[in-house]
C-alpha positions in Angstrom: 135.0 149.1 85.2 134.9 145.5 85.4 135.1 143.5 82.2 131.3 141.9 81.2 132.5 138.3 82.1 133.8 139.2 85.6 130.4 141.5 86.3 128.9 137.7 85.6 131.3 135.8 87.4 130.2 138.3 90.3 127.0 137.5 90.4 127.5 133.8 90.3 129.3 134.2 92.9 127.1 136.3 94.7 124.3 133.7 94.1 126.7 130.6 95.0 127.3 132.6 99.1 123.6 133.2 99.2 122.9 129.8 98.5 120.8 129.9 95.5 122.7 126.8 94.2 123.8 124.8 97.3 127.4 122.5 96.8 126.4 119.6 94.6 123.6 121.0 93.1 123.8 121.9 89.3 124.3 125.7 88.3 121.1 126.7 85.6 122.5 126.0 81.3 124.4 128.7 79.9 122.0 129.5 77.6 119.5 130.0 80.6 122.1 132.4 82.6 122.8 134.3 79.1 119.1 135.1 78.9 118.6 135.4 83.0 121.4 137.8 82.7 120.6 140.1 79.4 124.6 138.5 77.8 125.8 136.4 75.4 126.5 132.7 75.7 130.4 133.6 75.4 130.2 135.8 77.9 128.6 133.2 80.5 131.0 130.4 79.1 134.2 132.7 80.2 132.8 133.7 83.3 132.5 129.7 84.1 135.5 128.8 82.7 137.2 131.2 85.5 135.3 129.4 88.7 136.0 126.1 87.0 139.8 127.1 87.4 139.3 128.2 90.4 137.7 124.9 91.6 134.1 127.4 92.6 132.5 125.1 90.0 133.1 122.1 88.7 131.8 120.3 84.8 130.7 117.2 84.0 130.7 115.7 80.9 127.1 115.4 79.8 125.6 116.6 83.1 126.3 120.0 83.7 128.3 122.6 85.5 128.1 122.0 89.8 128.9 123.9 92.4 132.3 122.1 94.0 131.4 119.8 96.8 134.2 118.9 99.5 134.0 115.4 99.8 137.0 112.9 101.3 137.7 111.3 98.1 137.9 114.6 95.8 139.0 117.2 98.0 141.3 116.1 101.1 144.6 116.2 99.3 144.0 119.6 97.5 144.6 121.4 101.0 146.5 118.2 102.9 150.1 118.4 101.7 151.9 116.1 103.9 153.0 112.9 101.7 155.6 110.4 102.1 159.2 111.1 100.5 158.5 109.1 97.5 155.2 111.3 96.9 152.9 108.3 98.4 149.5 110.1 100.0 147.8 108.4 102.8 144.7 109.7 104.5 145.0 110.6 108.0 143.1 109.0 110.7 141.6 112.6 113.1 141.8 112.7 116.6 140.0 115.5 118.6 141.9 116.0 121.9 140.3 119.6 122.7 136.9 121.6 121.9 136.4 124.7 123.7 135.3 128.1 123.5 137.4 131.0 124.0 137.9 134.5 123.0 140.3 135.7 120.4 144.1 137.0 121.3 145.5 139.3 119.1 147.3 136.9 116.3 144.0 134.6 115.6 142.1 138.3 115.8 144.2 139.7 112.8 144.6 136.7 111.3 140.6 136.3 111.2 140.0 139.8 110.4 137.7 139.9 113.6 137.6 142.2 116.8 140.1 141.0 119.4 138.6 139.0 122.5 135.7 138.1 119.8 134.6 134.7 121.0 136.0 131.9 118.8 136.5 127.8 119.0 139.3 126.3 119.2 140.0 122.6 118.5 143.0 120.7 118.8 143.2 117.3 116.5 146.3 114.9 116.5 146.3 113.3 112.9 148.0 109.6 112.5 149.6 109.0 109.1 150.5 105.1 108.1 150.1 104.7 111.7 152.2 106.8 113.5 151.2 110.2 114.9 152.7 113.2 112.5 150.7 116.2 113.1 148.8 118.1 115.7 146.6 120.8 114.8 145.1 123.5 116.0 142.4 125.4 114.9 140.7 128.7 115.9 137.1 129.7 114.2 135.2 132.8 114.5 132.1 131.5 116.3 130.0 134.0 114.4 130.5 132.0 111.5 129.6 128.6 113.1 126.3 128.9 115.2 125.5 126.0 117.4 128.5 123.9 116.4 129.3 121.8 119.1 131.7 118.9 120.4 128.9 116.7 119.4 128.1 117.7 115.9 132.0 118.1 115.4 133.0 114.7 116.2 130.1 113.3 114.1 130.5 115.0 110.8 131.6 111.9 108.6 133.9 113.4 106.6 136.2 116.2 106.1 136.3 119.2 108.2 135.5 121.7 105.5 133.0 119.6 104.2 131.2 120.4 107.3 131.7 123.9 106.9 130.5 123.5 103.8 127.4 121.2 104.1 125.8 122.8 107.7 127.2 126.8 107.6 127.2 127.1 103.7 131.1 128.1 104.0 133.4 127.1 101.3 136.8 126.7 101.6 138.5 128.2 98.4 142.0 128.7 99.0 144.4 128.9 102.1 147.0 131.1 102.5 150.3 129.1 104.0 153.1 130.5 105.7 155.5 127.6 106.9 158.6 127.6 109.2 160.5 125.7 111.4 159.9 125.0 115.2 161.3 123.0 118.4 158.6 120.5 119.6 157.6 121.8 123.3 156.7 118.8 125.6 153.0 118.5 124.8 154.0 118.5 121.4 156.6 116.2 122.0 153.8 113.5 124.3 151.5 113.9 121.2 153.8 112.8 118.6 156.3 110.6 120.3 159.1 112.6 120.2 161.8 113.8 122.5 161.3 117.6 123.4 163.2 119.8 121.3 162.7 117.4 118.4 162.9 119.7 114.6 159.1 120.4 113.9 157.5 122.5 110.6 154.9 124.1 111.9 152.6 125.3 108.9 150.5 128.5 110.0 147.3 128.3 107.3 144.2 130.8 106.8 141.2 129.0 105.4 139.6 131.7 102.7 136.4 132.3 101.4 134.9 133.9 99.0 136.3 137.9 98.4 139.4 136.7 100.7 137.0 136.4 104.1 138.9 134.3 106.3 137.1 131.0 107.7 139.4 129.2 109.9 143.3 129.8 111.4 145.1 126.2 111.3 148.9 126.2 112.6 150.0 122.6 112.4 152.9 121.2 113.6 154.6 118.8 111.3 157.3 115.8 112.3 158.5 115.5 108.7 161.2 112.5 109.8 159.7 110.4 107.2 157.1 112.9 105.2 157.4 116.0 103.2 155.3 119.0 102.5 154.2 118.9 99.2 151.8 121.8 97.4 151.8 121.8 93.7 148.3 123.9 94.3 149.9 127.2 94.5 147.5 129.4 92.2 145.3 131.9 93.6 141.4 131.1 93.5 139.2 133.9 91.9 137.0 135.3 94.6 
């Protein structure tokens, strides 16, 4: 049987998933939650501590505890790990080259835990860092999770892609499972990244996960690391 605080944590997650408390909104006070769930305040505090550690919730001194919100200033570098060789961080400029609807191939279906040939949305972006195109991003989304998402909506998001997922669809990306390997630039990647075909690239295959480790996005990035490195200091898994 789960410890009591784990049961409370699960109920809080269910409430956030159901939209009871929206991103950026405060959850009830510890005393109110203790009364609602019929447990001690210490149990509530332990459950909230676990969610704060997992960055599901955000404590603000003197204000309360809030559902974590993806935004440009706070969350970008939690998932963007391409930095200068000296560790310097620069916000990438994102340019969308393609937005189309498709059917999932076997690889995407497996990564996203959907049926083969299920409807997906495919997006290709080029990310420019410090004035030079450095990354080609190919994003695949399960269409069922993002009803009504159009290229116009995607381009007009005005914030990070994960903020769009959260604010419009209530999908909170909590952590990412990443696999890295070395590849050679094909002709198209070479053109987009202004390289010679066959130049070495770092490929990052990332599956973004929400509550209960449900996959919501597959992203394959090819990165020119001639002047940048991959540096991930967020290795801790987020409870779900």
